[in-house]
C-alpha positions, 0 to 999 in steps of 0.5 A, a space after each residue: 466408358 469404363 467405371 474407372 474412366 468415369 471416376 477419373 473424370 469426376 476427380 480431375 484434380 486427383 488425376 492431374 496430381 498423379 500425372 504431375 507427381 510422375 512427371 516430377 519423379 521423371 524430371 527431378 531424377 535428372 538433377 536430384 543427385 547433382 548436389 550429392 555427387 561429391 558425397 557419392 564420390 567420397 563414399 565409393 572413392 570415385 574420380 570425376 570421370 566415373 562420378 559423372 555416370 551417376 547422372 549420365 546413366 539415368 539420362 542415357 536410358 531415359 532418352 534411349 528408351 522413350 520411343 519404345 515407351 511411347 509405342 508400348 503405351 499406345 499398343 498395350 494401354 497407357 495406364 498399364 505402361 504408366 504403372 509399370 514405369 513408376 513401379 520400375 523407377 521406384 524399385 530401382 531407386 530402392 536398390 540405389 538407396 541401399 547400393 553397396 557398390 558403385 556398380 550397383 548404384 549405376 545399374 540402378 540409375 540406368 533402370 530408373 531411366 528406363 522406368 521414366 521412359 515408360 511412364 513419361 509418354 504414357 502420362 502425357 497421353 493419359 492427360 489428353 484422355 482425362 481432360 477434354 480439349 478446351 479450357 480444362 485441358 489448357 489449365 491441366 497443361 499449365 499445371 502439368 508443365 509448371 511441375 515439369 519445368 520446375 522439377 529439374 531445378 527444384 530437384 537440384 535444390 531438394 538434393 542439396 537440402 537432403 544431402 546436407 542434412 540426411 546424407 546422399 542416400 536420402 535423395 533416393 529414399 525420397 524418390 522411393 516414397 514419392 513413387 509409392 505415393 503415386 502408385 497408391 492412387 494411380 488406379 483410382 485416379 487415372 482412366 484405363 487407357 486401353 491399348 490400340 491394335 498394333 504390334 511393337 516393331 522389334 527391329 525398329 525398336 532396337 535400332 532406334 533405342 541403340 541410336 538414341 542411347 549412343 547419341 547421348 553417350 557420345 555427347 556425354 563422352 570426351 575424346 575419341 569415344 565421343 566421335 565413335 559414339 556419335 558416328 555409330 549413332 548416325 548409322 543406327 538412326 539412319 537404319 532406324 528411319 529406313 526401317 520405319 518407312 518400310 514397316 506397317 507398324 512403326 515405333 515412330 510414325 514418320 508422318 508425325 513430322 509432317 505436322 507443323 505443330 509437332 515440328 515446332 514443339 520439337 524445336 522448342 523442346 530442344 532449345 528450351 532444354 539446351 538453354 535452361 539445363 545449360 544455365 543450371 550446369 554452369 550456375 554452380 560452377 560460377 556460383 561456387 567456383 567464382 563467387 564462393 557459394 556453398 553447394 546448399 547456397 548455390 541450390 537456394 540461388 536457383 529458386 527464383 528460376 523454379 518459382 518463375 517457371 511454376 507461377 508463369 505456367 500455373 497462373 498465366 499460360 493456361 489463360 493465354 493458350 485460350 487467347 493465343 496459339 501455342 506457336 505464338 507462346 512458344 516463340 515468345 517463351 524462347 525469346 525470353 529464355 534467350 534474353 535471360 541466358 544472354 543477361 548472364 554475359 554480364 556476370 563478372 568474377 566478383 558478381 552481385 547475385 541480385 544485379 547480375 545473376 537473378 534477373 537472368 534466372 527469372 526471365 528465363 524461368 518466365 520464358 520456360 513457363 510460357 514455352 513448356 505448356 505450349 510445346 506440350 500442347 502443340 506436340 499432340 495437336 492434330 495427332 491421332 489419339 492412338 498415337 498420343 503416346 509416341 507423339 509425347 515420347 517424341 517431344 520428351 526425346 527432343 528435350 533430352 537430346 537438348 539437355 545432353 547434346 545441346 549442353 555438350 555443345 555449350 561445354 565444348 564451346 566454353 572449353 575452347 577459351 583459355 579464360 574460364 569465365 569468357 568460355 562461359 560467356 561464349 556458351 551463353 551467347 550460343 544458347 541465346 542466339 539459338 533460342 532467338 533464331 528458333 523463335 523466329 523460325 517458329 513464328 515465320 513458319 506459322 505465318 507461312 
């Protein structure tokens, strides 16, 4: 054990703070510019079609490069790749903050996504290296997951506050400051996480990255571009699977999916992000478009979800994991997310926030607070330590696919109804039913 490792184990609070801070950077990067989009559009004179790529450029590279990030962390060393990812994220946020044109801003956002894809899987692997299995790791997962699950909606709120009072560039400057703070304490807070023997399978990395990237691009596009992107993604992902089965050093060891906890965690990750990000997507459309809220007010309205996630994950789930299996808590969490989403079926055109909006947010937040730490724990259950980086990447990939592909399905379902609110309600039904059915699958397979 190196001096750095010993030091990290003596300062578990600092290590957890570094890893949770990095996770907050990665996850909030998806939502922190939401409230700033109108200001960005005004600054660069953009239409909605181009403007949405300020968000999508980040999501595409984040999802597309995760498997490479996980494999590099396992081969080159977790802390080394973690630092590289945070540094890349921070530098690209700086470029975005001073971007003179929309092309520079979009490029910076895409590179930010690559930085997040490098640091995210490494952070999860470092968490298991720093905290031994048992109560200490369960508590750490609780805090880590509380920060992660609350960071998207928290990022939406923070973006609204910063944009209203300091302008849209302040959102990216905040990311720069947080990234610098994380980097400043990484060396003293985290173990070395030395790499393991192996190499990066370049053909597998290329086909997997392009396949995942086109999957997200296709889901985020419309018309013929959607189907062309999805078709190309299927071809590349099939080639990726065939390559991974044939090589001795795969980017994604397919044997991971023979582990029941990994399969359950992947399903739970997809469904949570489909439903929760779907709620956060439709929330401002309903609150601002039908109830007349301002962007700042609609951001404040989401605080109950963030608070419920944080309190449940931080103060309850860690203790519950000591008594119940992750499968049990994932199933219960998904049911609560589904019921919380389903409660929004009662939102009318002139709805009352306290009676018809807040209950669904709170119940969904409690479910997320139960599910996120449990699926994070299950994602690494039974996985060899030298594969923790790529196993963590698999879980984050399924989160991002849920947040992009899953939400795209909800939007497509909603668009199929002539009445806008009825379309929203039908989308909530799809997400709610999917979560409850997923919970049943996880519970039944656990008993089998």
